[in-house]
Structure formats: C-alpha cells, structure tokens
C-alpha positions in Angstrom: -64.7 5.2 70.2 -62.5 3.7 72.9 -63.9 0.3 72.0 -62.9 0.6 68.3 -59.3 1.6 69.2 -58.9 -1.4 71.5 -60.4 -3.7 68.8 -57.9 -2.4 66.2 -55.0 -2.9 68.6 -56.0 -6.4 69.2 -56.1 -7.2 65.5 -52.6 -5.7 65.0 -51.2 -7.8 67.8 -52.7 -10.9 66.3 -51.1 -10.1 62.9 -47.7 -9.4 64.4 -47.8 -12.7 66.3 -48.6 -14.5 63.1 -45.7 -12.8 61.3 -43.3 -13.9 64.0 -44.2 -17.6 63.3 -43.8 -17.2 59.5 -40.0 -17.6 59.2 -40.0 -20.8 61.3 -42.9 -22.2 59.3 -41.1 -21.4 56.0 -37.8 -22.9 57.2 -39.7 -26.0 58.1 -41.3 -26.2 54.7 -37.9 -25.8 52.9 -36.3 -28.4 55.2 -39.1 -30.8 54.4 -38.8 -30.2 50.7 -35.0 -30.8 50.8 -35.6 -34.3 51.9 -37.6 -35.0 48.7 -34.9 -33.4 46.3 -32.5 -35.7 44.5 -29.0 -35.3 46.1 -27.4 -35.1 42.7 -29.6 -32.2 41.7 -28.9 -30.5 45.0 -25.1 -30.9 44.5 -25.4 -29.4 41.0 -27.4 -26.5 42.3 -24.9 -25.8 45.1 -21.8 -26.0 42.9 -20.1 -22.7 42.0 -21.0 -21.3 38.6 -18.2 -22.0 36.0 -17.4 -19.2 33.5 -15.3 -19.7 30.3 -13.3 -16.4 29.9 -12.8 -17.3 26.2 -16.6 -17.2 25.6 -17.5 -14.2 27.7 -16.2 -11.8 25.0 -18.7 -13.4 22.6 -21.7 -12.6 24.8 -24.0 -9.8 23.7 -21.9 -9.3 20.6 -24.1 -6.5 19.3 -23.4 -4.3 22.3 -21.0 -1.3 22.1 -17.8 -1.9 24.1 -14.8 0.2 24.7 -11.7 -0.9 22.8 -9.3 -3.3 24.6 -6.5 -0.7 24.2 -6.3 2.9 23.0 -6.5 3.4 19.2 -3.2 4.3 17.6 -3.0 6.9 14.9 0.7 6.6 14.4 2.0 6.4 10.9 5.2 4.7 9.9 8.1 7.0 8.8 8.1 7.8 5.1 11.6 6.3 4.8 11.0 3.1 6.6 11.5 1.0 3.5 13.8 3.4 1.7 16.1 1.6 -0.7 14.8 -1.8 0.3 14.1 -2.8 -3.4 17.3 -1.4 -4.9 19.7 -4.0 -6.4 22.6 -4.6 -4.0 25.8 -3.0 -5.0 24.4 -1.3 -8.1 26.6 1.4 -9.5 24.7 4.4 -10.6 25.9 7.0 -13.1 26.3 10.5 -12.0 23.9 13.0 -13.4 25.6 15.9 -15.1 25.4 19.3 -13.4 22.2 21.1 -14.4 21.9 23.9 -16.9 19.9 26.9 -15.7 17.1 27.3 -18.1 13.7 29.0 -17.9 11.2 26.2 -18.1 8.0 26.9 -16.2 6.1 23.8 -17.5 6.1 22.0 -14.1 5.3 25.1 -12.1 2.4 26.3 -14.3 0.8 22.9 -15.1 -1.9 22.0 -12.6 -2.5 18.5 -13.9 -0.5 15.7 -15.4 -2.5 16.2 -18.6 -1.4 19.8 -18.8 2.2 18.8 -18.2 2.0 16.2 -20.9 0.5 18.7 -23.3 3.4 21.1 -22.7 5.9 18.4 -23.4 4.3 16.3 -26.2 1.6 18.5 -27.6 -2.1 18.7 -26.9 -3.3 16.0 -29.3 -2.7 12.8 -27.4 -2.6 14.6 -24.0 -6.3 15.6 -24.4 -7.2 11.9 -24.5 -5.4 10.9 -21.3 -7.5 8.8 -19.0 -6.7 8.7 -15.3 -6.2 5.4 -13.5 -3.5 4.0 -11.2 -3.1 1.0 -13.6 -1.2 3.2 -16.0 1.7 3.3 -13.6 2.3 -0.4 -14.3 2.4 0.2 -18.1 5.5 2.3 -18.3 8.1 1.1 -20.8 10.4 -1.5 -19.3 13.4 0.7 -20.2 12.0 3.6 -18.1 10.4 2.0 -15.0 9.3 3.6 -11.8 11.8 3.9 -9.0 11.5 0.9 -6.6 10.5 3.3 -3.7 7.9 5.1 -5.7 4.6 5.8 -4.1 2.2 6.6 -6.9 -0.1 9.6 -6.3 -1.9 9.6 -9.7 -1.4 8.2 -13.1 -2.9 8.6 -16.6 -2.4 7.2 -20.0 -3.6 6.6 -23.6 -2.8 3.9 -26.0 -4.0 3.5 -29.6 -5.0 5.5 -32.6 -1.6 7.0 -33.0 -1.1 7.8 -29.3 1.1 6.1 -26.8 1.5 8.3 -23.7 2.0 7.7 -20.0 2.0 10.2 -17.1 2.7 9.3 -13.5 3.0 11.5 -10.4 4.7 9.9 -7.5 6.8 10.4 -4.3 9.9 8.6 -3.2 11.6 8.7 0.2 15.0 9.4 -1.5 16.9 12.6 -1.8 16.6 14.4 -5.1 20.2 13.7 -6.2 19.7 9.9 -5.7 16.5 10.1 -7.8 18.3 12.0 -10.6 21.1 9.5 -10.7 18.8 6.5 -10.7 16.6 7.7 -13.6 19.6 9.1 -15.5 21.3 5.7 -15.2 18.2 3.9 -16.5 17.7 6.2 -19.4 21.3 6.2 -20.5 21.6 2.4 -20.2 18.5 2.0 -22.3 19.9 4.1 -25.1 18.1 7.4 -24.4 19.8 10.7 -24.5 19.6 12.8 -21.3 19.7 16.5 -20.5 19.5 18.0 -17.0 18.0 21.5 -16.5 16.9 23.4 -13.5 14.4 26.2 -13.1 13.7 27.7 -9.7 14.4 24.5 -7.8 12.5 22.2 -10.3 14.9 19.8 -12.0 14.0 18.4 -15.4 15.6 15.3 -16.8 14.6 14.7 -20.4 15.7 12.8 -23.5 14.7 10.7 -26.5 15.4 7.5 -28.3 14.1 7.7 -31.9 10.5 8.8 -31.7 10.1 7.9 -28.1 10.9 10.4 -25.4 10.6 11.1 -21.7 10.6 14.0 -19.2 10.9 13.9 -15.5 10.2 16.9 -13.2 11.7 16.5 -9.8 11.2 18.7 -6.7 12.9 18.4 -3.3 10.2 18.1 -0.7 12.4 19.4 2.1 11.9 16.3 4.3 14.5 14.1 2.6 12.1 12.9 -0.1 11.4 13.9 -3.7 8.2 14.6 -5.7 8.4 13.4 -9.3 6.2 13.8 -12.3 7.2 11.5 -15.2 5.9 11.7 -18.8 6.8 9.0 -21.3 5.5 8.8 -24.9 6.2 9.1 -28.6 7.0 12.3 -30.5 9.1 14.0 -27.8 9.6 17.7 -28.4 
C-alpha cells in the first residue's frame, strides 16, 4: 500500500515538472515561427482593426433593434393650415341672420344618403355610391372650402340623377364657413336662405333646377362640421 502511494506521488511530480517547461517550450516555438512569417503579413495582423461607422448600422439588418429616438405620437394642430388657401384680400358677403325653424333633417339623418333623401327625395338618393372621389366632382360654382378635410363622400350621375353629398370638417369658425359658402352661392346666381334648428345651421338655395343644402355645426373647438348636398330638383 505504501509503495503504491509513493509511486503515484512520483508520477505526479514528473507531470508537474513537465508542465513547468511547457510555456517556455511553446514560447520558443512561437518565436521560431515568427522568423518564418512575412513581415508584411505580421504588420497587417498587428494593425488595429478599422471600423466604418456608416456600415455598422447595416450589419445584421434582420435583427430587432431599439429605435434611435423615442417614437412621437404628436399630431399637428387642426388649425395649422387654417386659411392658407384662401385668396388674399377676398371680401366675403355677410350671411343674413338665421331664421329659427324646426328642421330636424341633419339631427335625424344618420348617413349622407338619408340626408340627401330628406332634401332631394329618395329616388336618386337611394342610388348614391360612397367614394371620396365624389368630393372632387362638385359643381365649380359650389366648391369645397379650401380648408375642408373630407370625412366621406357619395354621389350618383346618370339616368336622370345628378347628386353629390360630402361630409367634411374645416378648422374655421362656423360664421366664417357660413359667409364663405353664402358668398360662393350668391355670386354663382343661387338663392340663399339661412335657418337654424337647435344649433344646426342650414344654408340652402336653388338656381333653376339645381339646388344645394349645407348643414353646419359648431364643433366647440374652433372648427365646423359640414354636410353638403348638391343636386338637381331641390325641394
């Protein structure tokens, strides 16, 4: 038993002695190999690594990275472009004071089609097709306000029907909207009446068989909601 222990200790000492020589032997081998390596290659290997910061952003392009700055959910103010498209120095006519009249069409009509049916009858209104493109097909004499932001539009043309319906919002006070549309209608030869029913203003008129009706509501934030119906056969 004692002999086996002494033998094992002897082997361990021999291994440790060999390990102590290993670093010196390895250094000698590396030094010997350095003499055989091309100096230009050695210089290139020893130079610091160059990094192009313009290309680092392209590396691993499929990985998920945090945004470079916090996302912004801010929206521009509604009136940021208010009045920007109005002709400079244009003189608007003043809309006559409204007449109080019970007219629940705007309050009771859920859709533009229902509002058009109340004003021009159900025949053509039933054929209205909704598309924002109809907002660009209003008569030249009765255009959209320059600040109008179209919410929805509908129309029908042909087979005895010519009808347009547009719902929009403008960052203009209701009196400015009334005066602008009243001026357009009067200068185009349309008649114009101004009525009010529980805060909903109606501006309506006709020129021959063509007619129009606008329902304007104060939003309370300085802007105005408008529903505009233009067609033939005004009631």
